[in-house]
N, C-alpha and C positions, 0 to 999 in steps of 0.2 A: 310265632307273634300273633297269627291269625286267630289264636284261641283266646286273646285277651278280652275282646269285648263280651263274649259268654262269660268269663271268670268276672269281670268286672258287674256284669247284671247279678250274678250272685252275690257280690260283696254289697250292693245296693240294700238288700234286705236281711245282712247278717244279724245285726247287734241290737237286741231290745236291752237297753241300757238300765241300770238301777244304782242308786247311790252307794258309796262305799265308806263306811264309817263318817258318816255325816260330813264328807269332804265334797268337792266340786268335781272329783273324778268319779266316774260311773263304770261299774263294774260289768262288761261285757257277758252275755250269756254264751254258752259254747262249750267247749272242751278244755279243762285244765291240762296245763302241760306239766306241771310240777315245779316250774320255774319261777322265781320271785324276782323282781326287778323294781328299783326305785323310779317313782314317778314323781315329777315336780309338782303336780296338780294335788296329788293326795300328800305330798311330803312324807311318805313313808314308801316302803316296799310293798308291792301289791301283787297279786298272782297273774301269771301271763295265761289268757284264756282266748283260744282262736275259735273261730267258726268251724274250721277243719283243724283238727289236732296237728295235722302234719304239713299244713301249707299257712304261710304268712307273706304279707306284703310289708316292704321296707323301702323308706325313702331317705337318702342322704343329701343335705344340703352341699352341693359341690363348690368349687371356687369360683370367685369372680376373676376371670382371666385377663388382668392386666399387667401382672408382673410374675416373676418366678416364686415357686412355692418355696417355703422354709421349713425348718424340721418342726415349729410349732404346728404346721399344717401336717406333717408327716406323722406326729405323736397322736394327732387326731383322728387321720384315717387308718393308722394302723391299729389302733385300739378298736375303732369300729369293725375292721377286717377281722380282728380276733373274736369279738363278740358274735359276728356272723358266722365264723367258723364253728363256735361253739354251738350255736343253736342247730347248725345244720348238721355236724358230726356227732355231738354228744346227744342230743334231743331229737334227732331225726326229722327235723322241720325243713320242709322244701320252701327256701325264701326266695321270692320274687323280688329282686333288690333293683332299684332305680336310683339315679342320681341327676341332679339339674346341674347345668351349667350356665351360670351368668355371663352371657357374651355380649350385652350391651348395658352400659353403666357409665355414671360420670367418670370414674376412675380409667375406664377403657378409652371414653372419648378425650380424656385429658392427655393420657399416654400416646394416643394418637396424633394429638396435636403437637405434642411436644417432640415427636419424632417424626413429623411429616408423614404419617402412614397411616392408611384407611384403616378404620376401627376395627373393621372385620379382619384385616391382616394381623393387627395385634392379638385379637381373641384367639385365632387360630394358631398363631405361634405358641402363645402362652399355655392354651389347651394341649396342643401336642407335648410341650416340654412337662407338663403336669403328669400325663398319662405315662411318659416315660420315667419319671421319677417315682411314680406309684409302682411301675412294673420292677423298678430296681430295689424296692423295699418288700417285694412280693405280697402287694396288696392286690386282691382279685377285683378285677374290674366288673362293674354292676352289669347285669342283664340288659337294662335300658337306660340309655343316656338322652337326655331331654335339653336341649339348648333354647334359651329364651328366643333368639331371632327366627327359630323355625316353629314356634307355636304363638304368633302373635294373634292368629284368627281365634284360638281358643282362650286367649286371654282376654280379647276383646269381647267375645261372647261371655266370658266369665263376669266381667265388669258391668256389661250392659245389663245383665240378669240383676246386679245389685242396685244399679241406679234404677231400674224398673220398678223394684220392690220397696224403694225409697230408703234403703239403706247407704247409699252412696248418692252424693250430689256432684254435680259439675260446676266447678268455681270459673270465676270470671276471666282467668287466665289460660283456662281450656284444661286445667288439670281436673282430677276425678278424686273425690276424697272419699274414705269410709266414714260414716257418721257414728262415733262411737256412743253418742248419746241414745242411740236406738238400740244398742246392744248391752244391757244391764251386766252380763258376764265378763265384761273386759277386765283384763288382769287376772284372769283364771291362773295362768302359768306364773306370773309375776307382778304384783300391784305396783303401779307406777301412776305418777301425777302427770307425767309428760308422755307423748307418744313415742319418744326416742327420736323424732324427726325436728328440725329447726321450726320456730312457730312463724307462722305466715299471716299476713292479712286477708289471705284467701279461705283460710280454714275457718269453720263455725267454732270449732272446740280446740284447745290446745292439744288434746289427745287424738285427733283425727289424723289418719295416716294417708299417704297419696297411694291410690291405685293406678293413677295414671298421671305423667308429667306431661303439661302442655308443652307446645313445641317452642324451642328457643332458635333464633336464627344460628346459622353454622353448624348445628348438631343434626344427627341422623333423626328421622322421625317415619311415622307411619299414619297413613291416612285412615281414621276408623269413623265410625258413624256420628261421633260428636266432636270431631275436629282431629288435628294432626297432634302427634306428641309421640311419646314412647311409655313403656311398662314403668310402673314404679317396682322397687326391690321386692316386696313382700308378695304381691299378686303372682308374681312368676311361678313360685314353687306350688300354690294353691291351685292354679288353674292347671298345670302341668301334670300333677299328681292326680287330680280330679279326672285328667282326661284319660290315665292309664290305670288307674286303679279304683275308679267311682267314688263313692259317697263315704266310704270307711277306709281307713289305713289304720294298720295293726302298729308299726314301728315307724317312729320320724327321729332321726338323728343328726347331730350335729355339735359343734363346739359350744361350751357353756355361754359364751359372748352371745350366742344366737337366741336364747331363752326369751331375751327381751331386748329389742322390741320385735324380732324377726318372727320368732315362733309364736308368740302371742298374737301378733298381726295376723300371722297364717290360720291360727285356729279360729280366731274371731270370723274372718271372713269368709273361710270355709263353712264353718257353723251356718253362718247367715245365707250364704248360698244353698247349702243343701237342707236348710231348715231342720238341723239336727242340733242337739245339746252337745254331742261329743264327737269330734272329727277325726282326730288321731288317739289313738288307746294308750299308745305307751310312748312316751318323751325319752329319748336317751340322750344325756347331754354329757360331753366329755370335757374333763378339767384343762386349764390352760397348761401349757408348758412354760415354765418359769426360768429366767437366769438371774443370778444376783439376789437370791432370796425370793422376794414378792413381786419382783419386776417381769410381767408379762413379756413373752418374744412376741414383738409385733413390727412391722416395716416402718409405722410411725415413729418408734421408738429408736429406729436403726441399729437394732440388736439382733437382728436376725443372722442364721447360719443356713446357707443353702444346702439342700439334699446331697448333690455332689459334692459338697466340701465334708460333710459328715461322713459319707461314704470313703473319703481318703483317709480317715483315722479309724473308723469302725466299720465292721460288718454289717449288713441289713439284720442279721440274726443277734449280734450284739445291741442293737437299737430295739429291736422287737422283745428281746429278753428283758432290756430296761422297762419297756411297757407293761410286760406281764408281771414284773415284781412290783408294780406300781397299782394303785387302784385306779381305774379308768375315769371315775367320778371326780377325783381330786387333782388338785395342781401337781405336776411332777416337775422338780427342779432339776434342770440340765446341767450337770456339772462332773467334773473328772471322777469323784467319788462314786457316782451312780454308774456311769459307764464302766469303771474299773469292776464294781461289783459285779454289774451284768456281764462282763466279759470273764470273770472268774467263775460265775456261776454256769455260764456256758460251757466254759472249758472242763469243769468239773464232770459234765455230763458226757462230754467228748472223750475224755480220758476214760470214764467209766466203759463205754461202748467198746473201745480199743481194748482195754483190760481184759472185759467179760469175753470177748471171741477169742482172745489169744488164751485164756484160761480153758474154754471149751476144748481147744484143740492142743492143750500142752501134752508134751510127751512124757506120759506117765504110765505106771503100771496099775495105778489105781482104778478101781472098778466104780461106775455111778451108783450115786444113792440120791435118795431124796432128803431134803431138808424141809420139813412140814413146818418148822416155826417160820422160816423165810416165805414160804408159799402162804401161811396166814398173814403175814404182815402185808405181802402183796395184796391179798384179798381186801384187807382192811384200808390200804391206802386207795385201791380201786373205789371202794365205797364212799371213802371221806372225800376224794376227789369229785365226785358226782354232786355230793351234797353241798360242797363249795362252790361247784359251777352253777348248780340250782339257786344259791344265794348270791343273786346279783353279780354273777359271773367272777367269782373271787380267785381270780388266776394267781394272785401271789401266795395264798394257801397252797394251792395245787403245786407250784414250783417249789414250795418249802417241804410238803410231803413228798415229793419226788427225791429230792435233796435227801431227806430222813432215809428214804428208802435204799437210795444209792449207798450211802454210808454204811448201812448194815451189810450190804452185799460185798462192798468193798472188803470189809473184815474177813470174809471168806476168800476173795480173791488173793488178798495179800497174806493170808495165813500159812504158815509152814507145818502146822499140824492139822490133823482133821480128814474128813473125807473129801469126796470129789462130787459136786452137784451141780452138773451142767445143765440139767433141764430146769430148776428154779432160777438159775442165774440167766438163762436164755429167755426164760418167760418174763422175768424182770426187765432185761435189756429190751426186749420186745415192746412192752407196756411204755416204759418210759419214752422210747423212741416214737411210738404211735400218738402219745400226748402232745410232744413237744411238735411233731410235724403236723398234727391237727391244729396246734395253736399257730401255724404259719412259719415255723422254723424250717430251714432247708436242711442243715446237718450234712451238707454234702460239700467236697471239695471240688473246685472246677475241673472240667475235662482235661483241660491243658496240663493240669499239674501231676496228671498221673505218673510222668516219667519220672519227674522230680521227687514225687511222693516215695517211688521204689528206691531211688537212691538215699533219700533221708531214712528209710526203713533200714537199709543195708548199714549206714553210718551208726544208727541208733543201737541196732543188734550188735555190731561190733563193740560199741563202746560199753554196752551192757556187759559183755563177755569179759572186756579188759578190766571193768569195774568189779566184777564178781572176783576175779582172780586177786586184783588188789586188796580187797577186803579179806580175802581167805589169807594171804602172806602179809597182810597189814602193812601194805607198801604205801606209804604217804605220798610220795613223789608221783606212782601213777594215779591214785586218787586225786590228787591237786591237778594232774592231766586231765582226768576225766570231768573235774568241775569245770575246767577251762573250756574244754569242748561243749559243754552243756551251757555255759554263759555265751560262748561264741554263736551258737545254735539260736539262743534266745534274741541275741543283737539282730540274727537274721528272721526274726519272728517265727521261730520254732520253739514251743516250749516243751520240756521233756520233763516226763515224771517217772522217777526211779522206785522199784520195789525189788525185793529178793528173787521174785518169779519172773521178773522181766521189766523192761522200760518201754514206756509207749510215749506219743509225741502228739501234739495238735499244733495247728497254724494260728497264730494270733496277729492282730493288727497293730 
């Protein structure tokens, strides 16, 4: 962490910017990565260009910790986790990741009053719960975590510079507002007629937004040079990001609901503070999680599902697969059909891994050979997947390509005729495993299930032997008994997949 000041000084001089196709987005000078990403300012995909081709800064807006997270939050952070993993593992970019935690806010104060609890205790409780939820979903923790209550001094300094430069003004109630009339580019991310905040007699313009909220009796406050109060929501991220990353930020991420007013106001005040035309080069916005068609999942609509409740019905891998087969930018509808599809896709891969390794170790007199057509398919899928990921992180196409590849190999695994091709089969299994684990899937059974897995292996192998004998003798009673065992196993969350060369199984939720 002591290296950050040096790194920050370098970032301050990174980007000489130029217009991109007559939009308000400015293309940085530097090293192209080959990746193209949608940018809301340009309203199109733009090339990702970094000062150092293999180093980038990333800031995610974290939660306001006044209540438990729900699966709408989960879908956002899982999808951002997937994008980060892609940048790091497929494109060899060292991401310096940070996340801001809003631990002082109207909602936190309200929850504290309702529960007769200090606002700091409320914030700590729900932040701890948030990180536990993220861990259960295999979301990697950011390298840097900034909390508003721990950065009041840098927030004060940020606001004071805006006041001194006449970009902000102190209102009669002690609040400080950004003067949007002094910033012609306001609305760069999303044009709007209002600031997104309630109108106030203290504001000069309807679009002005609060940097600092004047003190109210009975609420926590800090004493700063212009009076008592507490930070406004938007200023927090700008001040904390500037502290750790300097005047230029590569990636700024959050849910689509943050595009306006939160990200718009961040960009505005940060450009004014740093006297720059562009602060964040790449905005990444994740689509909402919907229920019942177009209805957004939110606490205000009282239609939320907690993350522990989700994991009672589905594994973290199944939920992540649902995110992978969706586009991160667009709404994802949470329903039984989506989760069943995600579970089926995940199980297809799990069955393939078991069948592939059993095939390689099959007791046979056949000698190994190469299947050059399969090797060629593998090579083409690898190339196609890199192109898909370069094109705004198209994970859905990647997963589809993997399924097609697995289907081709399954024809070999389940064929009664032909040669024996362990090398291309193993190479394919290794590649599919590597891609899926890079996306953040775990693909492993819990350690405590090893003994029970061994017993299930024995039962499935025994059933397979009985089933083959029944097929040879055309014994319908024995085949019916085998079907009953299969169905019983499924009722105990064990799904069996039969073939002439063997039976395999996977755990299901």
